[in-house]
NUMARZA-601371 format. One record per residue (C-alpha): x, y, z. Coordinates in nm, 2 decimals. Example, Ala and Ser with C-alpha at 12.3 -4.5 7.8 and 13.67 -1.06 7.14 Angstrom:
2
<node u="1.23" v="-0.45" w="0.78"/>
<node u="1.37" v="-0.11" w="0.71"/>
//
This chain:
376
<node u="0.00" v="0.00" w="0.00"/>
<node u="0.28" v="0.24" w="0.09"/>
<node u="0.46" v="0.18" w="-0.24"/>
<node u="0.13" v="0.25" w="-0.43"/>
<node u="0.09" v="0.58" w="-0.24"/>
<node u="0.45" v="0.68" w="-0.29"/>
<node u="0.57" v="0.53" w="-0.62"/>
<node u="0.90" v="0.72" w="-0.60"/>
<node u="0.99" v="0.52" w="-0.29"/>
<node u="1.09" v="0.22" w="-0.50"/>
<node u="1.35" v="0.43" w="-0.67"/>
<node u="1.54" v="0.52" w="-0.35"/>
<node u="1.87" v="0.35" w="-0.26"/>
<node u="1.82" v="0.04" w="-0.05"/>
<node u="1.99" v="0.17" w="0.26"/>
<node u="1.78" v="0.49" w="0.26"/>
<node u="1.45" v="0.34" w="0.17"/>
<node u="1.35" v="0.20" w="0.52"/>
<node u="1.45" v="0.53" w="0.68"/>
<node u="1.23" v="0.73" w="0.44"/>
<node u="0.95" v="0.48" w="0.47"/>
<node u="0.92" v="0.54" w="0.84"/>
<node u="0.90" v="0.91" w="0.78"/>
<node u="0.62" v="0.88" w="0.53"/>
<node u="0.43" v="0.65" w="0.76"/>
<node u="0.44" v="0.87" w="1.07"/>
<node u="0.16" v="1.07" w="1.21"/>
<node u="0.38" v="1.29" w="1.43"/>
<node u="0.38" v="1.59" w="1.21"/>
<node u="0.01" v="1.69" w="1.23"/>
<node u="-0.04" v="1.58" w="0.87"/>
<node u="0.10" v="1.37" w="0.60"/>
<node u="0.46" v="1.43" w="0.47"/>
<node u="0.48" v="1.43" w="0.09"/>
<node u="0.77" v="1.30" w="-0.11"/>
<node u="0.78" v="1.54" w="-0.40"/>
<node u="1.09" v="1.45" w="-0.61"/>
<node u="1.40" v="1.24" w="-0.61"/>
<node u="1.75" v="1.25" w="-0.76"/>
<node u="2.09" v="1.09" w="-0.75"/>
<node u="2.41" v="1.25" w="-0.61"/>
<node u="2.64" v="1.04" w="-0.83"/>
<node u="2.43" v="0.93" w="-1.13"/>
<node u="2.35" v="0.59" w="-1.00"/>
<node u="2.04" v="0.39" w="-1.09"/>
<node u="1.90" v="0.44" w="-0.74"/>
<node u="1.83" v="0.78" w="-0.59"/>
<node u="1.98" v="0.91" w="-0.27"/>
<node u="1.85" v="1.27" w="-0.26"/>
<node u="1.48" v="1.37" w="-0.23"/>
<node u="1.25" v="1.66" w="-0.14"/>
<node u="1.00" v="1.65" w="0.14"/>
<node u="0.70" v="1.88" w="0.19"/>
<node u="0.63" v="1.90" w="0.57"/>
<node u="0.31" v="2.05" w="0.71"/>
<node u="0.37" v="2.33" w="0.97"/>
<node u="0.16" v="2.62" w="1.09"/>
<node u="-0.09" v="2.59" w="0.80"/>
<node u="0.20" v="2.60" w="0.55"/>
<node u="0.43" v="2.35" w="0.40"/>
<node u="0.81" v="2.36" w="0.46"/>
<node u="1.01" v="2.22" w="0.16"/>
<node u="1.33" v="2.05" w="0.28"/>
<node u="1.58" v="1.88" w="0.05"/>
<node u="1.76" v="1.59" w="0.21"/>
<node u="2.09" v="1.50" w="0.05"/>
<node u="2.25" v="1.16" w="0.12"/>
<node u="2.57" v="1.02" w="-0.04"/>
<node u="2.53" v="0.66" w="-0.15"/>
<node u="2.91" v="0.62" w="-0.15"/>
<node u="2.92" v="0.70" w="0.22"/>
<node u="2.61" v="0.53" w="0.38"/>
<node u="2.74" v="0.58" w="0.73"/>
<node u="2.73" v="0.95" w="0.70"/>
<node u="2.42" v="1.15" w="0.78"/>
<node u="2.24" v="1.37" w="0.52"/>
<node u="2.28" v="1.73" w="0.44"/>
<node u="1.98" v="1.96" w="0.43"/>
<node u="1.87" v="2.25" w="0.21"/>
<node u="1.58" v="2.45" w="0.37"/>
<node u="1.34" v="2.67" w="0.17"/>
<node u="1.38" v="2.92" w="0.46"/>
<node u="1.74" v="3.01" w="0.38"/>
<node u="1.80" v="3.19" w="0.71"/>
<node u="1.74" v="2.87" w="0.92"/>
<node u="2.06" v="2.70" w="1.02"/>
<node u="2.25" v="2.91" w="0.77"/>
<node u="2.58" v="2.86" w="0.95"/>
<node u="2.53" v="2.60" w="1.23"/>
<node u="2.80" v="2.51" w="1.48"/>
<node u="2.85" v="2.18" w="1.64"/>
<node u="2.72" v="2.29" w="1.98"/>
<node u="2.39" v="2.41" w="1.83"/>
<node u="2.35" v="2.08" w="1.64"/>
<node u="2.44" v="1.87" w="1.94"/>
<node u="2.18" v="2.06" w="2.15"/>
<node u="1.89" v="2.06" w="1.90"/>
<node u="1.96" v="1.78" w="1.65"/>
<node u="2.15" v="1.51" w="1.85"/>
<node u="2.02" v="1.23" w="1.62"/>
<node u="2.21" v="1.40" w="1.33"/>
<node u="2.53" v="1.44" w="1.52"/>
<node u="2.51" v="1.08" w="1.64"/>
<node u="2.38" v="0.94" w="1.32"/>
<node u="2.31" v="0.57" w="1.34"/>
<node u="2.24" v="0.40" w="1.01"/>
<node u="2.11" v="0.09" w="1.18"/>
<node u="1.82" v="0.27" w="1.35"/>
<node u="1.53" v="0.28" w="1.11"/>
<node u="1.39" v="0.58" w="1.30"/>
<node u="1.70" v="0.79" w="1.28"/>
<node u="1.58" v="1.01" w="0.98"/>
<node u="1.24" v="1.05" w="1.14"/>
<node u="1.40" v="1.16" w="1.47"/>
<node u="1.63" v="1.41" w="1.29"/>
<node u="1.33" v="1.57" w="1.11"/>
<node u="1.13" v="1.59" w="1.44"/>
<node u="1.43" v="1.76" w="1.61"/>
<node u="1.48" v="2.00" w="1.32"/>
<node u="1.11" v="2.09" w="1.32"/>
<node u="1.12" v="2.16" w="1.70"/>
<node u="1.43" v="2.38" w="1.65"/>
<node u="1.26" v="2.55" w="1.36"/>
<node u="0.96" v="2.63" w="1.58"/>
<node u="1.20" v="2.78" w="1.84"/>
<node u="1.36" v="2.98" w="1.56"/>
<node u="1.02" v="3.12" w="1.45"/>
<node u="0.94" v="3.21" w="1.81"/>
<node u="1.26" v="3.41" w="1.83"/>
<node u="1.16" v="3.60" w="1.51"/>
<node u="0.84" v="3.71" w="1.68"/>
<node u="1.04" v="3.91" w="1.93"/>
<node u="1.20" v="4.11" w="1.65"/>
<node u="0.87" v="4.23" w="1.52"/>
<node u="0.76" v="4.45" w="1.80"/>
<node u="0.58" v="4.38" w="2.13"/>
<node u="0.24" v="4.28" w="2.00"/>
<node u="0.34" v="3.94" w="1.85"/>
<node u="0.57" v="3.84" w="2.14"/>
<node u="0.30" v="3.94" w="2.39"/>
<node u="0.04" v="3.74" w="2.20"/>
<node u="0.26" v="3.43" w="2.22"/>
<node u="0.37" v="3.46" w="2.58"/>
<node u="0.03" v="3.53" w="2.72"/>
<node u="-0.13" v="3.25" w="2.52"/>
<node u="0.11" v="3.01" w="2.69"/>
<node u="0.11" v="3.16" w="3.04"/>
<node u="-0.24" v="3.30" w="3.08"/>
<node u="-0.46" v="3.08" w="2.85"/>
<node u="-0.26" v="2.77" w="2.95"/>
<node u="-0.22" v="2.65" w="2.59"/>
<node u="0.08" v="2.40" w="2.57"/>
<node u="0.37" v="2.51" w="2.37"/>
<node u="0.36" v="2.19" w="2.17"/>
<node u="0.00" v="2.29" w="2.06"/>
<node u="0.12" v="2.62" w="1.91"/>
<node u="0.30" v="2.66" w="1.58"/>
<node u="0.41" v="3.01" w="1.46"/>
<node u="0.56" v="3.12" w="1.13"/>
<node u="0.66" v="3.46" w="0.99"/>
<node u="0.60" v="3.50" w="0.61"/>
<node u="0.75" v="3.53" w="0.36"/>
<node u="1.03" v="3.30" w="0.46"/>
<node u="1.38" v="3.44" w="0.46"/>
<node u="1.28" v="3.80" w="0.41"/>
<node u="1.11" v="4.09" w="0.59"/>
<node u="0.79" v="3.94" w="0.73"/>
<node u="0.45" v="4.09" w="0.64"/>
<node u="0.24" v="3.81" w="0.80"/>
<node u="0.25" v="3.62" w="1.12"/>
<node u="0.05" v="3.30" w="1.16"/>
<node u="-0.04" v="3.12" w="1.48"/>
<node u="-0.17" v="2.77" w="1.44"/>
<node u="-0.33" v="2.65" w="1.77"/>
<node u="-0.44" v="2.30" w="1.82"/>
<node u="-0.75" v="2.28" w="2.04"/>
<node u="-0.75" v="1.98" w="2.28"/>
<node u="-1.09" v="1.86" w="2.40"/>
<node u="-1.28" v="1.55" w="2.48"/>
<node u="-1.46" v="1.40" w="2.18"/>
<node u="-1.54" v="1.07" w="2.35"/>
<node u="-1.88" v="1.21" w="2.46"/>
<node u="-2.00" v="1.21" w="2.10"/>
<node u="-2.23" v="0.92" w="2.00"/>
<node u="-2.01" v="0.63" w="1.89"/>
<node u="-2.20" v="0.57" w="1.56"/>
<node u="-2.12" v="0.92" w="1.43"/>
<node u="-1.78" v="0.95" w="1.60"/>
<node u="-1.62" v="0.72" w="1.34"/>
<node u="-1.27" v="0.87" w="1.35"/>
<node u="-1.01" v="0.84" w="1.61"/>
<node u="-0.83" v="1.14" w="1.47"/>
<node u="-1.08" v="1.42" w="1.54"/>
<node u="-0.90" v="1.75" w="1.55"/>
<node u="-0.98" v="2.12" w="1.58"/>
<node u="-0.73" v="2.39" w="1.49"/>
<node u="-0.75" v="2.77" w="1.50"/>
<node u="-0.53" v="2.95" w="1.25"/>
<node u="-0.49" v="3.32" w="1.33"/>
<node u="-0.31" v="3.55" w="1.08"/>
<node u="-0.17" v="3.89" w="1.19"/>
<node u="-0.08" v="4.15" w="0.93"/>
<node u="-0.08" v="4.52" w="0.87"/>
<node u="0.18" v="4.79" w="0.97"/>
<node u="0.12" v="4.73" w="1.35"/>
<node u="0.00" v="4.37" w="1.33"/>
<node u="-0.34" v="4.50" w="1.41"/>
<node u="-0.53" v="4.34" w="1.13"/>
<node u="-0.63" v="3.99" w="1.23"/>
<node u="-0.80" v="3.70" w="1.05"/>
<node u="-0.90" v="3.39" w="1.25"/>
<node u="-1.01" v="3.06" w="1.08"/>
<node u="-1.13" v="2.74" w="1.24"/>
<node u="-1.03" v="2.41" w="1.08"/>
<node u="-1.19" v="2.08" w="1.18"/>
<node u="-1.12" v="1.73" w="1.06"/>
<node u="-1.38" v="1.62" w="0.80"/>
<node u="-1.56" v="1.38" w="1.04"/>
<node u="-1.58" v="1.64" w="1.32"/>
<node u="-1.70" v="1.91" w="1.08"/>
<node u="-1.98" v="1.68" w="0.95"/>
<node u="-2.08" v="1.59" w="1.31"/>
<node u="-2.11" v="1.95" w="1.42"/>
<node u="-2.33" v="2.06" w="1.12"/>
<node u="-2.09" v="2.15" w="0.84"/>
<node u="-1.89" v="2.47" w="0.78"/>
<node u="-2.20" v="2.70" w="0.77"/>
<node u="-2.27" v="2.63" w="1.14"/>
<node u="-1.91" v="2.68" w="1.25"/>
<node u="-1.86" v="3.05" w="1.19"/>
<node u="-1.65" v="3.17" w="1.48"/>
<node u="-1.67" v="3.53" w="1.61"/>
<node u="-1.43" v="3.79" w="1.47"/>
<node u="-1.11" v="3.89" w="1.65"/>
<node u="-1.09" v="4.27" w="1.69"/>
<node u="-0.76" v="4.44" w="1.71"/>
<node u="-0.81" v="4.53" w="2.08"/>
<node u="-0.85" v="4.17" w="2.19"/>
<node u="-0.57" v="3.93" w="2.26"/>
<node u="-0.54" v="3.56" w="2.18"/>
<node u="-0.53" v="3.47" w="2.55"/>
<node u="-0.89" v="3.59" w="2.57"/>
<node u="-1.01" v="3.49" w="2.22"/>
<node u="-0.88" v="3.13" w="2.22"/>
<node u="-1.09" v="3.03" w="2.53"/>
<node u="-1.39" v="3.18" w="2.35"/>
<node u="-1.33" v="2.96" w="2.05"/>
<node u="-1.28" v="2.65" w="2.27"/>
<node u="-1.61" v="2.73" w="2.45"/>
<node u="-1.78" v="2.77" w="2.10"/>
<node u="-1.67" v="2.43" w="1.99"/>
<node u="-1.76" v="2.27" w="2.32"/>
<node u="-2.11" v="2.41" w="2.30"/>
<node u="-2.14" v="2.26" w="1.95"/>
<node u="-2.04" v="1.92" w="2.09"/>
<node u="-2.27" v="1.96" w="2.39"/>
<node u="-2.56" v="2.05" w="2.15"/>
<node u="-2.50" v="1.74" w="1.93"/>
<node u="-2.49" v="1.51" w="2.24"/>
<node u="-2.80" v="1.66" w="2.39"/>
<node u="-3.00" v="1.65" w="2.06"/>
<node u="-2.90" v="1.29" w="2.02"/>
<node u="-3.02" v="1.21" w="2.37"/>
<node u="-3.35" v="1.39" w="2.31"/>
<node u="-3.41" v="1.20" w="1.99"/>
<node u="-3.33" v="0.87" w="2.17"/>
<node u="-3.57" v="0.96" w="2.45"/>
<node u="-3.85" v="1.04" w="2.20"/>
<node u="-3.81" v="0.71" w="2.01"/>
<node u="-3.77" v="0.51" w="2.34"/>
<node u="-4.08" v="0.66" w="2.48"/>
<node u="-4.28" v="0.57" w="2.17"/>
<node u="-4.14" v="0.21" w="2.19"/>
<node u="-4.28" v="0.19" w="2.55"/>
<node u="-4.62" v="0.36" w="2.48"/>
<node u="-4.69" v="0.18" w="2.15"/>
<node u="-4.48" v="-0.13" w="2.17"/>
<node u="-4.72" v="-0.36" w="1.98"/>
<node u="-4.76" v="-0.11" w="1.70"/>
<node u="-4.39" v="-0.04" w="1.62"/>
<node u="-4.31" v="-0.13" w="1.25"/>
<node u="-3.95" v="-0.01" w="1.23"/>
<node u="-3.73" v="0.26" w="1.37"/>
<node u="-3.38" v="0.41" w="1.34"/>
<node u="-3.18" v="0.23" w="1.61"/>
<node u="-2.85" v="0.41" w="1.55"/>
<node u="-2.92" v="0.78" w="1.52"/>
<node u="-3.29" v="0.77" w="1.63"/>
<node u="-3.39" v="1.00" w="1.34"/>
<node u="-3.73" v="0.83" w="1.27"/>
<node u="-3.98" v="0.57" w="1.38"/>
<node u="-4.29" v="0.42" w="1.21"/>
<node u="-4.59" v="0.30" w="1.41"/>
<node u="-4.91" v="0.12" w="1.30"/>
<node u="-5.22" v="0.29" w="1.45"/>
<node u="-5.59" v="0.22" w="1.45"/>
<node u="-5.89" v="0.46" w="1.48"/>
<node u="-6.25" v="0.33" w="1.44"/>
<node u="-6.13" v="0.02" w="1.25"/>
<node u="-5.92" v="0.23" w="1.02"/>
<node u="-5.55" v="0.12" w="1.02"/>
<node u="-5.28" v="0.36" w="0.91"/>
<node u="-4.91" v="0.42" w="0.96"/>
<node u="-4.76" v="0.72" w="1.13"/>
<node u="-4.40" v="0.81" w="1.05"/>
<node u="-4.22" v="1.05" w="1.28"/>
<node u="-3.90" v="1.22" w="1.14"/>
<node u="-3.69" v="1.40" w="1.39"/>
<node u="-3.46" v="1.68" w="1.27"/>
<node u="-3.09" v="1.68" w="1.39"/>
<node u="-3.17" v="1.97" w="1.62"/>
<node u="-3.48" v="1.82" w="1.79"/>
<node u="-3.65" v="1.95" w="2.00"/>
<node u="-3.55" v="2.30" w="1.89"/>
<node u="-3.71" v="2.21" w="1.55"/>
<node u="-4.04" v="2.03" w="1.54"/>
<node u="-4.07" v="1.67" w="1.41"/>
<node u="-4.24" v="1.59" w="1.08"/>
<node u="-4.54" v="1.36" w="1.09"/>
<node u="-4.65" v="1.16" w="0.78"/>
<node u="-4.96" v="0.95" w="0.77"/>
<node u="-4.99" v="0.65" w="0.53"/>
<node u="-5.29" v="0.44" w="0.45"/>
<node u="-5.24" v="0.07" w="0.45"/>
<node u="-5.54" v="0.02" w="0.22"/>
<node u="-5.51" v="0.28" w="-0.05"/>
<node u="-5.25" v="0.33" w="-0.33"/>
<node u="-5.16" v="0.62" w="-0.56"/>
<node u="-5.14" v="0.60" w="-0.93"/>
<node u="-4.77" v="0.53" w="-0.90"/>
<node u="-4.84" v="0.22" w="-0.68"/>
<node u="-4.73" v="0.38" w="-0.36"/>
<node u="-4.92" v="0.40" w="-0.03"/>
<node u="-5.14" v="0.71" w="-0.02"/>
<node u="-4.98" v="0.96" w="0.23"/>
<node u="-5.01" v="1.30" w="0.37"/>
<node u="-4.79" v="1.52" w="0.58"/>
<node u="-4.96" v="1.69" w="0.88"/>
<node u="-4.90" v="2.06" w="0.89"/>
<node u="-4.96" v="2.31" w="1.17"/>
<node u="-4.90" v="2.05" w="1.44"/>
<node u="-4.91" v="2.19" w="1.80"/>
<node u="-4.56" v="2.22" w="1.92"/>
<node u="-4.32" v="2.39" w="2.17"/>
<node u="-3.96" v="2.30" w="2.22"/>
<node u="-4.01" v="2.38" w="2.59"/>
<node u="-4.25" v="2.08" w="2.64"/>
<node u="-4.13" v="1.76" w="2.80"/>
<node u="-4.08" v="1.47" w="2.55"/>
<node u="-4.37" v="1.27" w="2.68"/>
<node u="-4.59" v="1.59" w="2.67"/>
<node u="-4.49" v="1.64" w="2.30"/>
<node u="-4.58" v="1.28" w="2.22"/>
<node u="-4.92" v="1.31" w="2.39"/>
<node u="-5.01" v="1.63" w="2.20"/>
<node u="-4.89" v="1.49" w="1.87"/>
<node u="-5.10" v="1.18" w="1.90"/>
<node u="-5.40" v="1.39" w="2.00"/>
<node u="-5.35" v="1.59" w="1.69"/>
<node u="-5.32" v="1.28" w="1.47"/>
<node u="-5.65" v="1.14" w="1.60"/>
<node u="-5.82" v="1.47" w="1.54"/>
<node u="-5.71" v="1.46" w="1.18"/>
<node u="-5.73" v="1.09" w="1.09"/>
<node u="-6.09" v="1.11" w="0.97"/>
<node u="-6.01" v="1.37" w="0.72"/>
<node u="-5.70" v="1.17" w="0.61"/>
<node u="-5.92" v="0.86" w="0.57"/>
<node u="-6.16" v="1.04" w="0.35"/>
<node u="-5.88" v="1.18" w="0.13"/>
<node u="-5.72" v="0.84" w="0.10"/>
<node u="-6.05" v="0.69" w="-0.02"/>
<node u="-6.11" v="0.98" w="-0.26"/>
<node u="-5.76" v="0.95" w="-0.41"/>
<node u="-5.74" v="0.57" w="-0.42"/>
<node u="-5.62" v="0.44" w="-0.76"/>
//
């Protein structure tokens, strides 16, 4: 499977291939690493140089890794697309920040992965230092976010753009940690649910700010899609230490709402199962979105289908009546949707059910007459 996903991997020199394979398989970089191109340092049939695209702070860092097939015991050289990073490193810096490169061990299949992780950690520290050179605002944003909002340093990536020249943008990527286990298991299909807040500062005094919320696809679908996830704006006079907790609360409320609506739908269906056990035809046993019951009134039998919207009880259910005797011209059971049903989201679930059934009985004679009239 990996070779199919990375066809260039089969062209890599045999002693480098297992090292690179571990890099491409890892999930430690917050996203997949892409193998973009390969080449040979000495015109051999197998390649020993390649280019990786590494996700970081909403961007992709392009790093060229250069091995020498004639000296497999030697570690690689690097060319970074940010030319100012490690422009002239000394051995003490490398020993401190990239020990896996200084003590390169060809027999360790994770050695290249460890080097990249260490380099990325040092790159993050390098970008944090750049913040302090751009005035007080950005440095204060970062320090208060860590100290006051208690966001872990490992959950914050920062980057100054464009790389290697005078910055005009500063991006903060903040991973939001929260408990997703409360979500119903049938819709919480992914073990990698993730929420990230990307905040971009720009303008002469870094006072123009653009926040964006990014969710993993499964989590976005669970919470109602992008249209329901519009976070509040971030004015220039508000700091991240105050804004990030607001966004966390916003996402938590969305999760709480999904959980509560699921429990309300489950209670509605469960109550009907108890009250009309003998008449239950079928129901949604996973998401509790609908239930069909066979009812009788004055020797007239009919089906009542209750469809519950995702936000029930904020939105009222839909009730559809179907005759078990009468067909339409297309060969389907004659049916009608009941309109103007009595409803209030403030009623208790059992109270809602009682009022709905009362309304059904009040309208079933009219429905019976219409079904006879329209029978084909």
